[in-house]
C-alpha positions, 0 to 999 in steps of 0.5 A: 738536273739543271747545272748550279748558277754561277753567281760571283761577279764578272771581272773587269774583262769579261764585263768589256767582252760582254758589253762589247757582244751585246752592243754589235747585236743591238747595231744590227737589230737597230740598223735593220729597224732604221733602214725602213726609214732610211729608204723609205723616199725610195720604196714608197712609190713601189709600194703605195702608188699615188702622185703626191709625194706626202701621200706617200710618206704618209702611207709609209709613215704610217706602216712604220707606226704599225709596226710599233704597235707590236712593239708592246707584245714584243715586249710582254712576251721576250721581256717575260721570257728574258726574266724566266730564261735569261738576257741572252736569250731574249737577245738571241730570238729577237735577233732571229725575228728581225732577220726574217722581216728585213728578207721579207721586205727584200724579196717583196714584189711592188704593188705594180706586180702582185696589186694589194698584197704587197702593201700587206707584206711590207705591214707583215715584215714590220710586224715581226720587227715590231715585235722583235724590235718590242724584246730587244730593246728590254733585253739588251737594256737590261743585259748592258745595265747589269753587266756594267758594275756599280760605277760605270753604270752610267757610261757602259749602259749608255751603248744601247743608244751609241749602238741604237744611234750607229745601227741608224747611221749605218743604214744612212751611210749605205744609203749614202753609199748607193746614192754615190755608186748607183744612179737615181734610176737604179736606187728607185727601180732594185737599189732601195732592196739591198740594204734590207738583204744585208740587214738579213745577212748580219742578223744570222751572224749575230744570232750566233754570236748573241748563243756565245754571250755571258749571263748576268749576275743579277739574273743567275741571283735572282734564278738561284734565290727563286725569286716571283716570276715575271709576268703582266700582273707581277709588274702591275700589281707590285710595280705599278708606279714604276711602270707609269714612271717610265711611260711618262718619261720616256714619252717626251723623250722618244718623241723628241728622239725620233722627230728630229733624227726618223723624221727630219731627213724627210722634213728638211726633203718636204718642208725646207725643200733640199735635196735627198742627198743633202738631207741624207748627209746632213742626218748622216753627220749629225748623228755621228757627232750625236753618236760620240756625245752617249758614252760622255753624257752617261759618264757624266751621269755616274759623276753627278747623277741621272736627274740634271741631265734629264732635268737640263733636255727638259728645260731646253726641250720645251725651251728650244724645240719650236725655234729649231723647227721653225727656223729649219723650215725656211732654211736653205743653207745645208751648213745652218740645217746641220748645226740647228739639227745637232743642237736639237740632238745635243738637248736630247742627248740628256734623255737618250744617253741615259734612259737605259740605266735609269729604267733598270735602277727602277725595278728588282732583277726578276722582272727587270727586262719586263719592267724596261721592255713594256712601258717603255715599248707602250709609250714609243708606240703612242708617241714615238712610232706615231711622230712621222705620222702625226707630223705628216699629217699636220702638214698636209692639213696645213697645221704644220707648225701644230706639230713643233708644239706638239713635241713641246708639250710632250717633253714638258710632261716628261720634266715634271716626271724628271723633276719629282722622280728620286735620283736613280743613281743613289735609289738602284736595285741593280744589286751586284757591283 
């Protein structure tokens, strides 16, 4: 017989413990995901033999995008799993898959050793990681939003992106440490494998950590009340408007985020002409400040609502994206480049700090993890995961400025959604206090 499900609201200490525990796991998941992007400049020649750096980066970016193809599948499978079996069960499953993908990258020989099997194994590893991260976003965004409490959801749910950025930042810091301790030849030859071993080991620790997390009150109440089962048909037939809203509000935000964070490191080297070390330092410094801004903006949304922040991102993103990228393209001063990148990330904060809670507040508990994860993953696959690929393709064909226009247009489309939608801080479907 199934044990009765507790439905009492957690106290503040229990909330903090759960949010810290969930956030720590999220950090390791995203470290593993971003390590690929941070070390692309070093491992690309091992998997894609070519004399053209842009061609090598284009191939590696293509596999980065392929990983995103699995995100909707992961979002679907593990979103349903988290809705039916609990948020912490979904979080535990996702980190196990991420661990396997990281270790596979760490041990795969290069093209010169095993030929075409090398890039094929790299694809397999990214498919596993894509499946993992597709489920991770929905489960962690839902878990943090449900655990936060009514008056501090914006603040506490912002830690979903704090740890997402922290994972990226840790990956870059590992790169900086390796650049400082290893010669360039050592880093090119074998040093790039170290971060993937680190990620696999940390994921094992997080697996055990997540097994001890408390379940959320929202899930417990929905389970106790016998709510409808989560599923793809249920999502599309009962919540079509919310599903489309999540996709469209994500489109502009995700492409802007990936343009200013993931792709920016390559852009500063491949277009601006800065050294790999300078680009890494700029990326690390700006992401650190960006990370600190998330809870500030999240707390602000608890006071003034979610909608003003999203509209602010949309307006400033449309106006400033082209000038920022066009100026960066001809900038040789690392300080100026850093300030320009920081300006872009400050603008994107209006989306990143609250996107998790906005999506969670749109759906009832019994389908919330799937509703957050699947449409978000679809938008990420189409726009976030392909950002580098599109940018490098435009550069290769001599039309790099078209990428700046593309990003601006996608932000404009999301802006229309921000203006038209209700403020979820006032209409939230998250029931617990």
